[in-house]
N, C-alpha and C positions, 0 to 999 in steps of 0.2 A: 730362829738365830738370823738377825741380818747380815749379809754380805754382800750386796750389790744394794748401792742406794743412790737417787738422782737430785738433782739440784735444778731449780726454774726461777725466773724473775717474773711479774707480772705486773700490769698494771703501767702507773707512769714510773718512771727511772728516779733514781734518788740517787745522788754522790754518796758512794759508801757501800753500794750494793756489789760494786766489785772485791772489795775487802771480805765482803760475807760470803760470797761464792770462794774465795782464796782457802779462807779461814775452813768452808765446809769441805773442799776437796783435799786439803792439807790434813785435816784433819783424820778426814777417812783414809786416805792413803797411808796415815800412820798407824791406823789401828787395821791395817789389813785388807780394807774394804773396796770394792769396786765400786767406782764413783763416775756417774754418767750427767753431763751438762744436757740440759735440755732447752735446745730452742727456741724463741717466738711463743713463750710461755706455754698456756694450753692450749694454743693454738699448735705448738709444734708437738705438744704432747700426744696431741690427738692425731696427728698428720705421722709423727714417728718418722720414721726413715733417715735422712740424713740431720734433721732433727735433734737426733741422740747422739751424742760425741762422746767417748771412753776419755774422761778426762786424766792427767797425770801430776803431779807437782811441777812439772815444765810449764804446764797448759796453763798455769796462773802465776808464770813468773812475772813480777813487774806491773802486776794491773793492780794493786794494791793503793797508789796513787791516782787511779783514772778514774773519772767520773763516769756516769752513765752506766750499761752494763753490759758486758762482752756476750751474756747468753742472749742478748736483746731480750724485746717485749711487743706482744701484740696483743687487740682485745678479739674476744670470741665471744660474741653473746650468745651463742650458740650453747656454750659450756652450760646454760644455765636446764637444757634439755636433758633429760634423764637418759634416751637413748646415746647422745653425745659423750657422757660422761662414761655411759657403760664401753663404749668404743674406746675413750682414753683408758681405761681399767684393763682392758683388753690388752692396747698396746704396752703399759706397762709390764703385764704379768708375760706376755710374749719376748720381753726384752729382758725375763729374769729380773726386773726391779722388785724388791723386797719393801722398800720405803722413800717418800718422797719428801725435801725439804724446799717450803715454799716462801719466795721471799715478796713482798707486796703488801698493800693495803686490805681495806675492809672487803673488797670485791674477791682480792686474792685468798682469803682467808675463807670466804663463803665456796670458793670453788672447792679449797682443801677438805674443808668439812664436809663435802658428799662425797669427795674420794674417801675419806677416812669412814664414812657411813658403808660403803660398797666394799670395804675391806681392806685398803689399801694404808699403810702406816703413815700419817704424815704429820709433820711438824711445820708451823708457820714462825716466821722471823719478821720485825716491823718497818717494812721499806717505805717510805714516804716522807716530802719533805713538812707534809702539812701538820704533823704531831697531831693525828686525829684519831688514832686509834687507841682506844682502850686497853689496859692490859700492862701498860710501861709506860714510865714516865716521858722519856724520849725516843722518837723513832729514828731509826738509819737515815740521814738524809739532812736533818732537820736543823744540827745543828750548823752545815755547811749553809744552806740556804739561809739561816738568818745572816750569817758575815757577808754573804753576799749583797743582803738586802742593807745591812748598817752600811755597809762599803759604798754602795749608790748613794743613799740616802747623806750620809758625810758629803760627797762630792756637791749634790745639790745643794747642799747648804753652803759651800762655796759661791756656786754662781748665782743663787739665790738673793743671795747676801749683797752681791755687788748691785743689783737691779732692784731691792727692796721687793722682792717678789714672795709669793705664797707659792709654795710646792706641795701638789696633791698624789698621793704617790700610791696607786694600787699595788697588793699584793698577793701572793695569790696563799693558799689556805684552805679553799673548799668553804665551809663552813666553819671551821675552827679558826679561832682568832688568835692564835699562839704565836703566827710570825708576826704579824701586826704589833701585838704586846711586846714579844721579848724584843724586836728590831726599835720599838718605839721608845721602851725604857732604856736601849742602848743606845740610844741616838738623842735624847731628850724632845723627842716629838712634842710639838703643843697638844695636837689632838689624835687620838686613835678610835676607829669606825671601826667594830667590829658586829657583828651578828647579834649579839647580845646587850653591846653598847654602844653608845651615842648615834644610832643609825637612823634618827630624824632628821631629815633634811633643815627645818627651821633649827633646830638645834645647831646644827654645825654651818649654818651663816650666821646666825647671833654670835656664836665663839671666833670666827673669824672675824668679824666685825670688830670686836673686842680687843683682838689681837690688834687690829688698824690704829684702834683709837689709845692702844696702849703702847704702841709704837713700836713694833715689835718689827724688825728688820726681815725675817725671814722665818715665817713659820711653816711648820711642817704638819700635812696632817695627811696619818697612815689610813688607808681605807680598804679593808677585806675586800676579795673579790667577789662578783655575785649580788654585791649591794647596790651598787650606783656605775651610771656610766660618767666612770670620771672626766671625760672630757665634756660632758655639758655640766657636770658638778661646778669644775673649775670656773668655766662661764658664769654660771648661777652666782659664783661667790664672790667673783670680780665683778660684777653689776651689783651686788648687795652691797659688798664691802668696801669698794671703792680699791682696793687692792689688788694689783695685776697678778694673775695666778696661772700657773702653767700646771699639767696634768701629765706624770710621768706612768707609763703600763709596764712595770719591770717584767713582766713575764716568763715565758721558759728562760730566762738567763739563770732564774733563781735555781731552776733543777740542774744548771750544769756546771763545770768547771771542777776543781782538784777536790776533793774529800776532805774535811780538815780531822786533826788529829782528835778530836773527840768523837767522830762518826767514824775512822778507822779501827778504834779502838772498840766502841761498841759492836759494830758488825763482827771483827774478829772474835768478841769474848764471843754473842750469840751464836755464830756460826760454831764453833768448837763444842759449845751447849750443846746445840740441836745433834750434832753427830751422836755425843754423848748418851743423850737422851733416848734417840732411837734405840742405839745397843743395849739399854735396860728396859726397853721392851715398852717406851713411853710413845702414846700417840693421840692424835686428836686433840692437840694443845697448841696453843702461839705462846712463845717466850719473850720476855720483856726483860726492862731493868727497872727496880722500883726502889728507893733509897740505896742505889748502886749494887742491888743484887740482883742477879739473874732469878726470876721466878717464871713458872707456867700456869697457863690461863687456861682454860677450855674455850674450845673457840666460841661456844653457843653462851659464852658469858661474856663476847669481845664483842662481834658480828653485829654490827647496827646500834651499837651504843655509842655516846660521845664522852668527851674528857675535853679539857684546857687548864693544863696545867699554870698555865700564866695568869688566870684569872683572880688569883688571891693577888696578884701585884696590881691590882685596877687601883686600888688607894694610893700605893706609893704612886704609880704614875700620874695620878692626880696631882699628888703634893707636889713631884716634883718638876711636872712640866712648867 
């Protein structure tokens, strides 16, 4: 029987993580469970000590609207080593922790799977702005991130329209193009470059020259990170098309800020479901949202898998751009 649970956040932070922590803590306390917040991710799990904090309902007061994560996050490459994971298991058992809820991305899930295999009950929640986690339509933080990108591009439209400039905007997403596609669709971007679409340099150059010849006043090109040096790309576009071009790298501003209503609700639903699942004896799965229903998927069926929800909108984007 589960009596004492812990929660941690790992990997890159995402708006809505605090809402998920709040849901886990308050749901746990409502079911008379003791809840431990583990600071600094798997690093804090292994080091234990002051990184283990007893959480009460008051511990999570007023955090639902805060970005980032109050538990902090830190990467621990050594967690891939068996002996380090065993030490982590020993620390959890010594603290009397029966089960663990982890909030993060693919690497976080991989760590949770290994702990599950060592006998620790684990549930994963998808916390990443990239929306690149299989087993769920949307990840915690994705909606807020896209809203941040849309706001930035809308502002770039204003200034680029004043000077007849082309804007090249680099967005996050790792190797998933959902941020680029969603923001592109929402802002009417003229061209979207992802890992699977439009990533040929000559195609980009030819398309931008076409925009110039068609008299477009402020074309926007959205580029997913890791594909181009966008500063250099903007220079090449300007040289080839004759249109003044500026590059903007939004960077980590996309991770920050107050979480959207959608992210707060998603995080709250998943946090409650995670606690309920542990009480029912469920372990070794990650929870997600599919067609507005909460689903559980084994870690093995998610880790290393890719998905792009917005790829189905590629044709729509082409028609409307």
